[in-house]
Residue, then its C-alpha position, 0 to 999 in steps of 0.5 A: m499499499i505504501n509503494a502505491q501511495q509513493q507511485l501515486i504521489a510521484y507519478e506526473d504523466g497523463e496516461w492515468d488510465d494505463f498507470l492506474t490499471k497496472l497498479d490496480l487501482m482503476y476501480i478507486f480513481k475512475p470516477i475521478l478521471d471520468c469527471f475531470l479530464e485535465n491531467t494537471v486537475r486529475r493529478g492535484i485531485i489524486r495526490y489531495v486524496v492520497w495525502t489527506y485519506s493515507r494513514s502513513s501521509d506525511k502530510v496528515i498532522m493528527d492534533m491539528e484542526w481538521n479543515r486547517n489540515k485539509l486546507r494546508i494540504f489542498e494548497e500544496t496540490d497546486l490545484p486553482k482554488e475553484y476546486k476547494p470546495l470539490t475536494v476539501d469541502l466534499k462537493s464532488e461526488s466523484i472525489l468523495s467515492a474515490i476517497e471511499k474506496w481510497v481508505e477502504f483499500q488501506d484496511e484501516d478501520v480505526f483511522s477510516q473512522i477518525l477520518s469520517l468522524k472529522d468530516l462529520r463534525l465539520e459538516m456539524q460545525q458548519t450547519s449550526v452556524g448556518v441557516i437551517r429552516k424549517s418547512s413552515g420557513e422560520i430557522d431551526y435553532d433547536q437543530k442549530f443546537k443539536n448540530a453544535k452539540y453533535v460537534t462535541d460529542l464528534r470531538a470526544m469520540i475522535k479524540d478516543l479514536e485517535s488514542e487508540l490508534v496511538q497505542h496501536d501504532p509507535r510512529m504515530k505515538s511519536a508523531v503526536k507526542e511530537v506536535r503536542l511538545t511543539r505546540n506547547k513550546f507556542t502556547v502563551g501561559p501566565e509565565k509568558f506574562a511574569i516579568 
């Protein structure tokens, strides 16, 4: 799987059909090939999927806020900004299908659950501050509040799963520890204001 990931990231040619068939990954990325015809766009979207949704990706920072992480990865793809809603916001059925198949291909239950919950949390956050209307046309504040509560519940579920993932993967344990230590160095606490 890691070899497939590296090959997908490194691929620069335009013969995606042949390349993906040789890797036996056509079934995963065919929706992207069918929907996006320009090779630079295909390469950018496939890289985004692989960088964002691979357990062994060096682009995913476990403690970073998920949407910020996805935006940072999107910027590295050099895709035009018009593709942000399709990739980062998952507004493309073909990209979503490829993501689901790619995660399934990796056969990592806990990791795929974390990614799904992070995307769901992001959706709940967006709807809790957006306008949700009842069939009568009035704003549904009860649903907005429920969605905000779901965000809190999902955050706890994600933390639990991340802990489980870290316990079973020494590499992830080291990476998460490093991120937390680095973050603590830059945290402003009361001692920073003491003279």
